[in-house]
N, C-alpha and C positions, 0 to 999 in steps of 0.2 A: 689176574688169579681172578677163578670164579667164585660165583659169587657166594653159596656156602661156606668156602675157604672163607672169605673176605668176612663174614659173618663169625669164623673160628679166630680170626686176629683178631676181633674186636670187644671178642666174649674174653681173649688172652688179655689185652689191653685193661677191660675191666676188673678185668682180677688180680693183676698188679695192682691197679689203683686203690680197690677194696684190699688187699695185703699191707699197701702202705698206711693204710687209714685207720686198720685193726692193732697196727705195732706205734703207731701214736704215741705217747705216754700222756696220759690225760690223766686226769683227778678221779681219783674213786668215786667221787657223787654223779661226774657225767658219764661214767663210762658206765655205772650199775644203768644209768637213765636212758643210756643208746643201746644197751645189750635185752633191755624190758622192754623197749619200743620191740626190736627188732624180732624180740622174741611171740610179743600177746599180738604184733599186728597181723591180722588177718591177710592185706593185700601183701606182705609181703612171705606170708606163708605160702599163698597163691604163685608169685614170683619163684620161690624154692622151690615146689612143685616143677615147675616149666623149665628151671634148671635142672633139673635132675633128667627129667624125659631127652631136653638136650644134651648133657653128657650121653646119653645113649645114641643119640645119634653121628656124635663126636669117634665113640670107641667104633663106633662101624666105620667110620671114617678113616680111624688110625687105622683100624685091620686091612681095608681096604688099600690103604698106601700102603704099609708092607708088602702086603698080597703084590701090590705096583713094581716096588722096590724089588722086591725077588725077581720078578718076571724080567725086568728090564736089566738088572743085571747078567740073567740067564741067556737074554739076548744080544747085551753087549759082550758075553764071553763066546759065543756062537759067531761073531760077527769078526774078533781079532783071530778064534782057530781058520776062520775062512781068508784072512787077508794073509794069514800066514803060510796057506798054504799059494799064496801069487794066481795073479789076475784079477785085474778087474782091481784095482787097488784106485784111481780115483770114487770108484763108484760105491766102493766100499768105504772106504775112508770120509764120503761123506755122509751115509748112512750110521756108520758111525758116531759124529757129529751129532745125527739126529738122538741115537740111545743114548749118550750121555746127556743131552739136553732135557731128554725126557727122566734120567735117570736124577737130575737135577732136582725138576719139578719133584718128582714124585719124594724125594729124599729132606725135599723143604713140607712138602705137606705131610708126611709124617712128625717130623720135629714139633712142627707148630702143633698137630692134633694133641701129638704126645704130652708136649710140654703145656698146653692145654688143660690135660687130664689130671698131668703132673701137679700144676700148681692147685686145682681142684680138691685135691684131698691133703694139700698141703692149707689150702685157704679152712676148712671143714673141724681139721685136728686145730690150729690156732685157734677159731671160734668157741673150740668147745673148751680149750686149755685155759682160754680167757675166763670165759665163763664160770667154771670150778675156781679160778685166780681169785675172781672177785669174791664168791661164795664163801672161799677161807679166808679171805683181808676182812669181810662182813663177821667172819665169826672168831678170827682172831681181836678183834678190835673190842667185840661186844664183850670177852672173855677180859682183854686187861682192862676194860673200862667197870666191869664186876666186881674185880677183884680186889683187893686192900692193899698200899702200898709196902705193907710190915713183908708180906708174903711171897714169897719164895710161885714161881708162874708153873701155876701147875701140870702135869704129864702130861696132858690133853692140848693146854696151847704149846707144851713145845712141839707135840706130834704136829698142829697144825701149821707151825713155823716151818717143819722142815719140808712137809708138803709143800708148802708156798715156794720155800726156797727149788725143791727139783720141779716146781710146773714152770719157776721162772727159766731154769737151765734149761727145760725141754723149750721152752719159746724161744731162747738166744737160739738154741740149735736149728729153728725151726725158719728163723731168720736167718739164718748161716746160710742152709741151703737151700731158699728164696734167693737169694742175693749171688748165689752160686750157677741156679737156671737162668735168673734172668741174662748174667753174664757170659754164661753159655751159647741163649740164643742172640743174644747180639753177635758174638761171636761169630757165630754161622749164619746168619745173616749178612753179615759183610765178607764175607768166605763167596757164597754163594752169590752179593752184591758184584764183585769182584772178577768171579768167573763168567757171569751174564757179560759182564765189559768184554773181559777178552773172548768171548764168543762172538759178539756181536763186530768185533775188530778185525777178525777170521773173516767173518761172511763177507764184509768189505774187501 
């Protein structure tokens, strides 16, 4: 794996760890303190700025890997057509193995960049939703502390509670999507390792 794809893989691991940190259930006061620090810290703002630039480069790598997958598939199809015509089957078989290896590398790079970009969108959406949930919880608590125990909850408090429930449902859906993404990435990684092992046995 080249250096820039190793950096992309490290960034993917960092995003997974950050997502797990975001979905950890914490008390409201602790969560509010953490998110206030993240929102107001100048160093974190600079890091977020550089991460946006980095994701632009990852998008370019993703488009390049998609292009490579397409070209390798065309090359593999051409080699199979040549093999079907007959003649030079040993050479064509060796060439086909090389083309398939390049196809696996290109697909690995495409999945790696694609998952990294997709998880960055999920992280951004989760961060915004948690901030909204914190502000809604603070408003609900403020209204509940100010209202009398004998009176019924106001329409505004009821509406805020409904908004809070909807945000919680959206957050649960994002958690499920992230778990499915992580599972599919692990499955593809295992499949790729098994393919590489079988190709190594063939070469021997």
